[in-house]
C-alpha positions as CSV (number, residue, x, y, z in Angstrom):
1,M,-24.8,-10.1,-20.6
2,G,-21.9,-12.5,-21.1
3,K,-19.4,-14.8,-19.3
4,H,-16.3,-13.2,-17.7
5,V,-13.4,-15.1,-16.2
6,V,-11.5,-13.4,-13.3
7,V,-8.3,-15.0,-12.4
8,G,-7.2,-14.1,-8.9
9,A,-9.5,-13.6,-5.9
10,G,-7.4,-11.2,-3.9
11,Q,-7.7,-7.5,-3.2
12,V,-8.6,-6.6,-6.8
13,G,-10.1,-9.8,-8.3
14,S,-12.9,-10.0,-5.7
15,H,-13.9,-6.4,-6.4
16,V,-13.9,-7.1,-10.2
17,A,-16.1,-10.2,-9.7
18,R,-18.6,-8.4,-7.6
19,L,-18.9,-5.5,-10.1
20,L,-19.4,-7.8,-13.1
21,A,-21.9,-9.9,-11.2
22,G,-23.8,-6.8,-10.2
23,Q,-24.1,-5.8,-13.8
24,G,-25.7,-9.2,-14.6
25,H,-22.8,-11.0,-16.1
26,E,-21.9,-14.6,-15.5
27,V,-18.6,-14.6,-13.5
28,V,-16.2,-17.4,-13.0
29,L,-13.7,-16.5,-10.3
30,V,-10.6,-18.6,-10.4
31,S,-8.0,-18.9,-7.6
32,R,-5.7,-21.6,-6.3
33,S,-7.9,-22.1,-3.2
34,G,-11.3,-21.5,-4.8
35,S,-11.8,-18.6,-2.4
36,G,-13.7,-15.3,-3.0
37,P,-16.9,-13.5,-2.3
38,Q,-20.3,-15.3,-2.0
39,A,-22.6,-13.5,-4.4
40,P,-25.3,-14.3,-6.9
41,G,-23.7,-14.7,-10.4
42,I,-20.2,-15.7,-9.1
43,R,-19.0,-19.2,-9.5
44,K,-15.8,-19.9,-7.7
45,E,-13.3,-22.5,-9.1
46,A,-10.1,-23.8,-7.6
47,A,-7.4,-24.1,-10.2
48,D,-3.7,-23.3,-10.8
49,A,-3.7,-20.4,-13.2
50,A,-0.5,-21.8,-14.8
51,D,-2.4,-24.9,-15.8
52,R,-3.2,-24.0,-19.5
53,E,-5.6,-26.8,-20.2
54,R,-7.6,-26.3,-17.1
55,L,-7.8,-22.6,-17.5
56,A,-8.7,-22.9,-21.2
57,R,-11.7,-25.1,-20.2
58,L,-12.8,-22.6,-17.6
59,A,-12.5,-19.8,-20.1
60,A,-14.4,-21.5,-22.9
61,G,-17.2,-19.2,-24.1
62,A,-16.0,-16.2,-22.2
63,E,-16.1,-12.7,-23.5
64,T,-13.2,-11.5,-21.4
65,V,-10.4,-13.0,-19.2
66,Y,-9.1,-10.7,-16.4
67,N,-5.6,-11.3,-15.1
68,C,-5.8,-10.2,-11.5
69,V,-3.2,-12.5,-10.0
70,N,-0.4,-11.2,-7.7
71,P,2.3,-13.6,-6.8
72,P,4.5,-12.7,-3.8
73,Y,7.2,-10.2,-4.7
74,H,10.1,-12.6,-4.2
75,R,8.6,-15.2,-6.6
76,W,7.8,-12.8,-9.6
77,A,10.7,-14.0,-11.8
78,E,9.7,-17.6,-11.6
79,A,6.0,-17.3,-11.2
80,W,5.0,-14.7,-13.8
81,P,6.1,-16.2,-17.1
82,P,4.0,-19.4,-16.8
83,L,1.0,-17.6,-15.3
84,A,1.0,-14.9,-18.0
85,A,1.5,-17.4,-20.9
86,S,-1.3,-19.5,-19.6
87,M,-3.8,-16.7,-19.3
88,L,-2.9,-15.3,-22.7
89,A,-3.3,-18.8,-24.2
90,A,-6.7,-19.3,-22.5
91,A,-8.1,-16.0,-23.8
92,E,-6.8,-16.7,-27.3
93,A,-8.4,-20.2,-27.3
94,A,-11.7,-18.8,-26.1
95,G,-11.7,-15.9,-28.6
96,A,-12.0,-13.6,-25.5
97,G,-10.5,-10.3,-24.7
98,Y,-7.6,-10.3,-22.3
99,V,-7.4,-7.6,-19.6
100,I,-4.2,-7.4,-17.5
101,L,-3.9,-5.7,-14.2
102,G,-0.5,-3.9,-14.4
103,N,1.5,-1.4,-12.5
104,L,3.9,1.5,-12.9
105,Y,7.1,-0.5,-12.4
106,V,7.5,-0.7,-16.2
107,Y,8.5,3.0,-16.5
108,A,11.8,4.6,-15.7
109,A,12.2,6.5,-12.4
110,P,10.1,9.5,-13.2
111,D,11.0,13.1,-13.4
112,R,7.4,14.1,-14.4
113,P,3.9,12.6,-14.2
114,M,3.9,9.2,-15.9
115,K,1.8,8.6,-19.0
116,E,0.8,5.5,-20.9
117,S,2.9,6.6,-23.8
118,D,6.1,6.6,-21.8
119,P,8.7,4.0,-23.0
120,L,9.0,0.7,-21.1
121,T,12.4,1.2,-19.5
122,P,12.0,-0.4,-16.0
123,P,14.9,0.2,-13.5
124,S,14.1,-2.9,-11.5
125,A,14.0,-6.7,-12.1
126,K,10.3,-6.8,-11.1
127,G,9.6,-4.1,-13.6
128,A,11.4,-6.0,-16.3
129,V,9.2,-9.0,-15.6
130,R,6.0,-7.0,-15.9
131,A,7.2,-5.3,-19.1
132,R,7.8,-8.7,-20.6
133,V,4.2,-9.8,-19.7
134,W,2.8,-6.7,-21.5
135,R,5.1,-7.0,-24.6
136,D,4.2,-10.6,-25.1
137,A,0.5,-9.8,-24.9
138,L,0.7,-6.8,-27.1
139,A,2.7,-8.9,-29.7
140,A,-0.2,-11.4,-29.7
141,H,-2.7,-8.5,-30.2
142,E,-0.7,-7.0,-33.1
143,A,-0.5,-10.4,-34.7
144,G,-4.3,-10.6,-34.6
145,R,-4.5,-13.6,-32.3
146,V,-6.3,-12.0,-29.3
147,R,-7.5,-8.5,-28.1
148,V,-5.5,-7.3,-25.2
149,T,-5.2,-4.3,-22.9
150,E,-3.4,-3.5,-19.6
151,V,-4.7,-1.3,-16.8
152,R,-2.0,0.1,-14.6
153,G,-2.3,1.6,-11.1
154,S,0.0,3.1,-8.5
155,D,0.3,1.7,-5.0
156,F,-3.1,0.3,-3.9
157,F,-5.1,1.2,-0.8
158,G,-8.6,0.6,0.4
159,P,-10.8,-2.2,1.7
160,G,-9.1,-5.6,1.3
161,C,-5.5,-4.2,1.0
162,R,-3.4,-6.0,3.6
163,D,0.3,-6.9,3.8
164,Q,1.3,-6.0,0.2
165,S,0.0,-2.4,0.6
166,H,2.0,0.5,2.0
167,L,-1.3,1.8,3.4
168,G,-2.4,-1.7,4.6
169,D,-1.5,-3.8,7.6
170,R,1.5,-1.7,8.7
171,F,-0.5,1.6,8.4
172,V,-4.2,1.7,9.2
173,P,-4.4,-0.6,12.3
174,R,-1.4,1.2,13.8
175,L,-2.8,4.7,13.2
176,L,-6.2,3.7,14.6
177,A,-4.4,2.4,17.7
178,G,-2.4,5.6,18.1
179,K,0.9,4.0,17.2
180,P,3.6,5.4,15.0
181,V,4.0,4.4,11.4
182,R,7.3,4.1,9.4
183,H,7.6,4.8,5.7
184,V,10.2,3.0,3.5
185,G,11.2,6.4,1.9
186,D,10.6,10.1,2.4
187,P,7.1,10.6,3.8
188,D,6.9,14.1,2.4
189,Q,7.3,13.2,-1.2
190,P,4.2,13.6,-3.5
191,H,3.0,10.1,-4.3
192,S,0.1,8.7,-6.3
193,W,-2.1,6.2,-4.3
194,T,-4.7,4.2,-6.3
195,Y,-8.0,3.2,-4.6
196,V,-8.8,-0.5,-5.2
197,P,-12.5,0.0,-6.1
198,D,-11.3,2.5,-8.8
199,V,-9.0,-0.2,-10.1
200,A,-11.9,-2.7,-10.4
201,R,-14.1,-0.1,-12.1
202,A,-11.3,0.6,-14.7
203,L,-10.7,-3.1,-15.3
204,V,-14.5,-3.7,-15.9
205,A,-14.8,-0.7,-18.2
206,A,-11.8,-2.0,-20.2
207,G,-13.2,-5.5,-20.4
208,T,-16.8,-4.7,-21.3
209,G,-16.3,-2.1,-24.0
210,E,-14.6,-1.8,-27.4
211,R,-12.4,1.2,-26.8
212,S,-9.7,-0.2,-24.7
213,W,-7.9,-2.8,-26.9
214,G,-4.4,-2.6,-28.1
215,R,-2.9,-0.2,-25.6
216,A,-2.4,0.4,-21.9
217,W,-4.4,2.7,-19.6
218,H,-3.9,4.2,-16.2
219,V,-6.5,3.7,-13.4
220,P,-8.2,7.0,-12.6
221,T,-6.1,8.2,-9.7
222,G,-6.5,11.3,-7.5
223,P,-4.0,14.1,-7.0
224,A,-0.6,12.9,-5.6
225,T,-0.5,13.1,-1.8
226,T,2.3,12.5,0.6
227,Y,2.4,9.5,2.9
228,R,2.3,11.9,5.9
229,A,-0.7,13.8,4.6
230,V,-2.6,10.5,4.0
231,A,-1.8,9.5,7.6
232,E,-2.9,12.8,9.0
233,R,-6.2,12.8,7.0
234,L,-7.0,9.2,8.0
235,C,-6.5,10.0,11.7
236,A,-8.7,13.1,11.4
237,L,-11.5,11.2,9.7
238,A,-11.2,8.4,12.3
239,G,-11.0,10.6,15.3
240,A,-7.6,9.0,16.1
241,P,-4.6,10.8,17.7
242,A,-2.4,12.8,15.4
243,P,0.0,10.4,13.7
244,A,3.6,10.0,14.5
245,V,5.1,9.4,11.0
246,K,8.7,8.3,10.9
247,T,11.1,7.2,8.2
248,M,12.6,3.7,8.1
249,P,16.3,4.2,7.8
250,H,17.8,2.7,4.6
251,W,20.1,0.5,6.6
252,L,17.2,-0.9,8.6
253,L,15.2,-1.6,5.4
254,R,18.2,-3.7,4.2
255,A,18.6,-5.5,7.5
256,A,14.8,-6.3,7.7
257,G,15.0,-7.7,4.2
258,A,17.3,-10.5,5.5
259,F,14.4,-11.8,7.6
260,S,11.4,-10.8,5.5
261,P,11.3,-11.7,1.8
262,M,8.5,-9.1,1.2
263,I,10.5,-6.3,2.8
264,G,13.7,-7.4,1.1
265,E,12.0,-7.0,-2.3
266,L,11.3,-3.3,-1.5
267,E,14.9,-2.4,-1.8
268,E,14.9,-2.2,-5.6
269,L,11.6,-0.2,-5.6
270,R,12.8,2.3,-3.0
271,Y,13.3,4.9,-5.8
272,Q,9.5,5.3,-6.0
273,F,9.4,6.7,-2.5
274,V,12.4,9.1,-2.3
275,R,11.3,11.4,-5.2
276,P,7.9,12.5,-6.6
277,F,6.1,9.4,-8.0
278,V,3.0,10.8,-9.9
279,V,0.7,9.2,-12.4
280,D,-1.3,11.0,-15.1
281,S,-4.7,9.2,-15.7
282,T,-6.2,11.8,-18.0
283,D,-6.7,9.4,-20.9
284,S,-8.7,6.8,-19.0
285,Q,-10.9,9.4,-17.3
286,E,-11.8,11.0,-20.6
287,V,-12.3,7.8,-22.7
288,F,-14.1,5.7,-20.1
289,G,-15.9,8.6,-18.3
290,L,-14.4,7.5,-14.9
291,A,-13.2,9.7,-12.1
292,P,-11.1,8.8,-9.0
293,T,-12.9,8.4,-5.7
294,P,-12.3,11.5,-3.5
295,L,-9.6,10.8,-0.9
296,D,-11.9,11.4,2.1
297,E,-14.5,9.0,0.8
298,A,-11.9,6.4,0.1
299,L,-10.3,6.7,3.5
300,T,-13.6,6.6,5.3
301,A,-14.5,3.3,3.6
302,T,-11.0,2.0,4.4
303,I,-11.4,2.9,8.1
304,A,-14.8,1.2,8.2
305,W,-13.4,-2.0,6.6
306,W,-10.5,-2.1,9.1
307,R,-12.6,-1.4,12.1
308,E,-15.0,-4.2,11.2
309,R,-12.2,-6.7,11.0
310,L,-10.3,-5.5,14.0
311,A,-13.5,-5.8,16.1
312,A,-14.1,-9.3,14.8
313,A,-10.6,-10.3,15.6
314,A,-11.0,-8.9,19.2
């Protein structure tokens, strides 16, 4: 068992920390606020991940550093370069492996299922930022300075997924209350949805073995399912009324963006929701022996998580 440093205590980082601690590893969970789960084996540290010297001290002696940070969409261009450079430098200084939580924005608008071998030709500014993070890390790996890998998922859902998830704050609570939901694109297009606990399992598998380094991997993700079908299945499992699923008009998305930075940033990603957006995770499933959580199991856990929080809030 060794020391692992998880940077970011949000919807993914907390799951990763719990998994690693459960395997008997020493875990240092780093976030700006020092937040995160209370569990044996997890030491929480408050630090700015862009502070290279501080992060390097925290990473000293680590086997692996996990980049699980997620700045607000509207700050990616300014926030990501110093954060990524700091984490890469910390892993290099510690002689640790470096595992990056990535996404599918780095690929072109797809006309077939996306694979890890697809070229990095992002059609959005946010995708260009993430492609640069990976290229810089891979260049360091190829130069022999540090071992790196990136684990990419599609749109996240599951326990802990809130305002930055299409199946989060604006989806589950409304469906449970019998209210309509609105999708930013076509609710009948096939779309890959990645379950957050599966993300954590893939990151831990990549960071605790020797087969992952030097390339990217996709999180094991179940068959593509439309937004409407996910809503219908969630309501059936929850015993909630049949859902009213509507489309947010494009003009309304643009207008809402003037008042909400988060919604405004969705405009350049809308291409992902008006055509099939499907990920192929065959490689990671075969190499790491992982499988995506069945949709019904994932939705049942998501419903339980939300009901617990809604009851506490009431």
